[in-house]
C-alpha positions as CSV (number, residue, x, y, z in Angstrom):
1,N,-39.6,33.3,-12.1
2,A,-42.3,30.6,-12.5
3,M,-41.6,29.3,-8.9
4,G,-42.1,32.8,-7.3
5,P,-39.7,35.5,-6.2
6,A,-38.7,33.7,-3.0
7,F,-37.4,30.6,-4.9
8,Q,-33.7,30.2,-4.5
9,P,-32.4,27.2,-6.5
10,Y,-29.2,25.4,-5.6
11,T,-27.0,25.9,-8.7
12,V,-24.2,23.7,-9.9
13,L,-21.9,24.1,-12.9
14,Q,-20.0,21.2,-14.3
15,L,-16.4,21.2,-15.4
16,T,-15.0,18.6,-17.8
17,H,-12.1,17.7,-20.0
18,S,-13.5,15.7,-23.0
19,G,-10.3,13.6,-23.4
20,R,-10.6,11.2,-26.4
21,Y,-13.8,13.0,-27.4
22,S,-12.3,16.5,-27.5
23,R,-13.2,18.7,-30.4
24,P,-11.8,22.2,-29.6
25,S,-12.0,23.4,-33.2
26,G,-15.1,21.5,-34.3
27,Q,-13.0,18.5,-35.5
28,P,-11.9,15.5,-33.5
29,A,-8.7,16.1,-31.6
30,P,-8.3,13.2,-29.1
31,F,-6.4,13.6,-25.8
32,L,-5.6,10.0,-24.9
33,V,-4.6,8.8,-21.5
34,Q,-4.4,5.1,-22.6
35,R,-4.7,2.9,-25.7
36,D,-8.0,1.2,-26.0
37,P,-8.5,-1.1,-29.0
38,L,-12.3,-1.0,-28.7
39,L,-12.5,2.8,-28.7
40,D,-9.4,4.1,-30.6
41,E,-10.7,3.2,-34.0
42,T,-14.2,4.8,-33.4
43,V,-12.7,8.2,-32.5
44,G,-9.9,8.3,-35.1
45,A,-7.3,7.8,-32.4
46,S,-4.6,6.4,-34.7
47,P,-1.2,5.2,-33.4
48,D,0.2,8.6,-34.4
49,V,-1.9,10.2,-31.6
50,P,0.4,10.3,-28.6
51,L,-0.7,9.7,-25.0
52,V,-0.8,12.9,-22.9
53,S,2.1,13.2,-20.6
54,D,2.1,13.1,-16.8
55,D,3.3,16.7,-16.9
56,Y,0.2,17.7,-18.9
57,L,-2.0,15.9,-16.4
58,D,-0.2,17.6,-13.5
59,A,-1.0,21.0,-15.1
60,L,-4.7,20.2,-15.3
61,V,-5.1,20.6,-11.5
62,D,-4.4,24.4,-11.8
63,A,-6.6,24.6,-14.9
64,Y,-9.6,23.0,-13.0
65,L,-8.9,25.3,-10.0
66,E,-8.9,28.4,-12.2
67,A,-12.2,27.3,-13.8
68,A,-13.7,26.7,-10.4
69,R,-12.7,30.2,-9.4
70,G,-14.8,31.4,-12.3
71,V,-17.7,29.2,-11.1
72,Q,-17.6,30.8,-7.7
73,R,-17.3,34.4,-9.1
74,C,-20.4,33.7,-11.1
75,G,-22.4,32.9,-8.0
76,F,-22.9,29.2,-8.3
77,D,-23.3,27.2,-5.1
78,A,-21.2,24.2,-6.3
79,V,-18.8,23.0,-9.0
80,D,-19.3,19.5,-10.4
81,I,-16.1,17.6,-11.5
82,K,-17.2,15.4,-14.3
83,A,-15.6,11.9,-14.0
84,C,-17.9,9.8,-16.2
85,H,-18.8,8.6,-19.6
86,R,-15.2,7.9,-20.7
87,Y,-14.1,11.5,-20.8
88,L,-10.6,12.2,-19.6
89,M,-11.1,12.0,-15.9
90,S,-13.3,8.9,-16.3
91,E,-10.9,7.1,-18.6
92,L,-8.0,7.8,-16.2
93,L,-9.8,5.7,-13.6
94,A,-9.5,2.7,-16.0
95,A,-5.9,3.4,-17.0
96,H,-4.6,0.0,-15.9
97,T,-2.2,-0.2,-18.8
98,R,-0.8,3.3,-18.5
99,E,2.7,3.8,-17.1
100,G,3.8,6.6,-14.8
101,R,2.1,8.6,-12.0
102,Y,-1.4,8.3,-13.4
103,G,-1.6,4.7,-14.4
104,G,-1.5,1.2,-13.1
105,T,-2.4,1.2,-9.4
106,L,-5.7,2.4,-8.1
107,E,-4.1,5.3,-6.2
108,N,-2.4,6.5,-9.4
109,R,-5.5,6.2,-11.5
110,A,-7.5,8.2,-9.0
111,R,-4.7,10.8,-8.4
112,L,-6.0,13.6,-10.7
113,L,-9.6,13.5,-9.6
114,L,-8.6,13.6,-5.9
115,D,-5.9,16.3,-6.4
116,V,-8.5,18.5,-8.2
117,V,-11.1,18.1,-5.4
118,R,-8.6,18.7,-2.7
119,R,-7.2,21.9,-4.3
120,I,-10.7,23.3,-4.8
121,R,-11.8,22.6,-1.3
122,A,-8.5,24.0,0.1
123,E,-8.5,27.2,-1.9
124,L,-12.2,28.0,-2.5
125,P,-14.0,27.9,0.8
126,G,-17.7,28.4,0.4
127,L,-17.9,26.5,-2.9
128,D,-19.3,23.0,-2.6
129,V,-17.8,20.3,-4.7
130,A,-19.8,17.6,-6.5
131,V,-18.7,14.8,-8.7
132,R,-20.6,13.0,-11.4
133,L,-19.0,9.6,-11.4
134,N,-19.1,6.5,-13.5
135,V,-19.2,3.6,-11.0
136,Y,-19.5,1.1,-13.9
137,D,-18.1,1.5,-17.4
138,A,-19.7,-1.7,-19.0
139,H,-16.4,-1.9,-20.9
140,P,-14.0,-4.9,-20.8
141,Y,-11.1,-5.0,-18.4
142,P,-8.3,-3.8,-18.6
143,W,-9.8,-0.8,-20.4
144,G,-12.9,-0.6,-18.2
145,W,-13.6,0.6,-14.6
146,G,-16.0,-0.8,-12.1
147,V,-16.3,-4.1,-14.1
148,D,-15.7,-7.7,-13.3
149,R,-12.4,-8.7,-14.9
150,E,-13.9,-11.8,-16.6
151,D,-17.3,-10.3,-17.6
152,A,-17.8,-6.6,-18.3
153,Q,-21.6,-7.1,-18.1
154,V,-21.2,-7.5,-14.3
155,P,-20.4,-4.4,-12.2
156,D,-17.6,-4.7,-9.6
157,L,-17.9,-1.7,-7.2
158,E,-14.9,-2.5,-5.0
159,E,-12.7,0.3,-6.6
160,P,-15.5,2.8,-7.1
161,L,-16.6,2.5,-3.5
162,W,-13.0,3.0,-2.3
163,L,-12.8,6.1,-4.5
164,I,-16.0,7.5,-3.2
165,G,-14.8,7.1,0.4
166,E,-11.6,9.1,-0.6
167,L,-13.8,11.8,-2.3
168,V,-15.9,12.1,0.8
169,Q,-12.8,12.6,3.0
170,A,-11.6,15.2,0.5
171,G,-14.7,17.2,0.9
172,V,-17.2,16.1,-1.8
173,S,-20.7,16.7,-0.5
174,L,-22.8,15.5,-3.5
175,L,-22.3,12.5,-5.9
176,N,-24.2,11.9,-9.1
177,V,-24.0,8.1,-9.9
178,T,-23.9,7.2,-13.6
179,A,-22.4,4.5,-15.9
180,G,-21.5,3.6,-19.4
181,N,-20.4,5.5,-22.5
182,P,-22.9,7.5,-24.6
183,Y,-20.7,7.1,-27.7
184,H,-20.1,3.4,-27.4
185,T,-22.8,1.8,-25.1
186,P,-25.5,4.5,-24.8
187,H,-28.1,2.1,-23.6
188,V,-26.2,1.7,-20.3
189,N,-26.4,5.3,-19.2
190,R,-29.7,6.3,-21.0
191,P,-31.9,3.2,-21.6
192,F,-33.9,3.6,-24.9
193,D,-36.4,2.0,-27.2
194,R,-35.0,3.5,-30.4
195,N,-31.4,4.5,-31.0
196,V,-30.3,7.3,-33.3
197,E,-30.6,6.4,-37.0
198,G,-28.1,3.7,-37.9
199,G,-27.5,2.9,-34.2
200,Y,-27.6,-0.5,-32.6
201,L,-30.4,-2.1,-30.6
202,P,-29.2,-3.6,-27.3
203,D,-30.0,-7.2,-26.4
204,E,-31.5,-6.2,-23.0
205,H,-34.9,-4.6,-22.3
206,P,-34.6,-0.9,-21.3
207,L,-36.2,-1.6,-18.0
208,L,-33.2,-3.7,-17.1
209,G,-31.0,-0.7,-17.8
210,V,-33.1,1.5,-15.6
211,A,-33.0,-1.1,-12.8
212,R,-29.2,-1.3,-13.1
213,L,-28.8,2.5,-12.6
214,V,-31.2,2.5,-9.7
215,D,-29.3,-0.3,-8.1
216,L,-25.9,1.3,-8.6
217,A,-27.0,4.5,-6.8
218,H,-28.7,2.4,-4.1
219,R,-25.4,0.5,-3.5
220,V,-23.5,3.8,-3.2
221,K,-26.0,5.3,-0.8
222,E,-26.0,2.1,1.3
223,S,-22.2,2.3,1.6
224,Y,-22.1,6.1,2.4
225,P,-25.4,7.0,4.0
226,K,-24.3,10.5,5.0
227,L,-23.3,11.4,1.4
228,T,-25.9,13.2,-0.8
229,V,-26.4,10.7,-3.7
230,V,-28.1,11.7,-6.9
231,G,-29.7,9.0,-8.9
232,T,-30.1,9.1,-12.7
233,G,-31.4,7.0,-15.6
234,Y,-35.2,7.4,-15.1
235,S,-36.1,9.1,-18.3
236,W,-37.2,6.0,-20.1
237,L,-40.0,5.5,-17.6
238,R,-41.7,8.6,-19.1
239,Q,-44.9,9.6,-17.2
240,Y,-44.1,7.0,-14.5
241,A,-40.6,8.4,-13.8
242,A,-41.8,10.7,-11.0
243,H,-43.4,7.8,-9.1
244,A,-40.3,5.7,-9.4
245,M,-38.1,8.6,-8.3
246,A,-40.3,9.3,-5.3
247,G,-40.2,5.6,-4.4
248,A,-36.4,5.5,-4.6
249,V,-36.0,8.5,-2.3
250,K,-38.6,7.2,0.1
251,R,-36.7,3.9,0.4
252,G,-33.4,5.7,0.9
253,W,-31.9,4.5,-2.4
254,A,-31.0,8.1,-3.3
255,D,-31.4,11.5,-1.8
256,I,-32.2,13.3,-5.1
257,V,-33.1,12.0,-8.5
258,G,-32.6,14.0,-11.7
259,L,-33.8,13.8,-15.3
260,G,-31.4,14.5,-18.1
261,R,-32.9,14.0,-21.6
262,G,-36.3,13.9,-19.9
263,A,-35.8,17.4,-18.7
264,L,-34.7,18.7,-22.1
265,A,-38.0,17.5,-23.6
266,Y,-40.1,18.6,-20.6
267,P,-38.4,21.4,-18.8
268,G,-41.4,22.1,-16.5
269,W,-41.5,18.5,-15.2
270,A,-40.5,19.3,-11.6
271,R,-43.1,22.1,-11.3
272,D,-45.8,19.7,-12.6
273,V,-44.8,17.1,-10.0
274,L,-45.0,19.7,-7.2
275,E,-48.3,21.2,-8.4
276,R,-50.1,18.3,-10.0
277,G,-48.5,15.3,-8.4
278,E,-47.8,13.6,-11.7
279,L,-46.2,14.1,-15.1
280,D,-48.2,15.0,-18.3
281,Q,-48.1,12.0,-20.6
282,R,-48.3,14.3,-23.6
283,K,-45.0,16.1,-22.7
284,V,-42.6,13.3,-21.8
285,C,-40.0,12.2,-24.3
């Protein structure tokens, strides 16, 4: 152990249902909770692909609970329920056009996430529950969540902040704030200079994307000061990321800040911050 024998990391394992992006056998096999004319074509979700039923969604509560039992048996400190980036749990939050128990009203759209959290907290004491949550989809209404109904480029956090309050009451102790869709608007959740080959270039400067993610986490923390809030979206800052992260924590805009793709390229970054006080420019992505 590079951090010494006394080092005891806090470990979290994430659970997700990939929804419209599911590939259980290596080939696309979408599980749709609503029709979305902007996304259906890009994932091969033809009109022949049916929407999943309310009964199917009901059964997912037990499936998440059983998976969480496995997380606890493996010795993890917490389970993270993924409700972001337009996977199933995330897309349900935007299911304005869906009928039945899981669509239409805010309470219906939030039902599955809240039911999963409540069951885990009730039946698995000792296992903390975290949520990685899209608070802003950057996707037009009525198919988007956390967006202004007239302009999807403008976040509207009224519904996300209500949901976060419900999650806190249900027992969520840690919330990772994120946004966007990595398959449709990747610049929103991971600002970049260059996209994958053949990918688009956004109209906005990457620094604006970083600032948006920092601000979204700040607004959540400001609304729920006792909740442990994790900020993301700093990787584009490269060797300056650690300074920006420290500044955000110092100002109370987040309690923890994590690196995603930055950590993949530079797995020893946290140790270098602790021991050197800075990141190595040669190692950042």
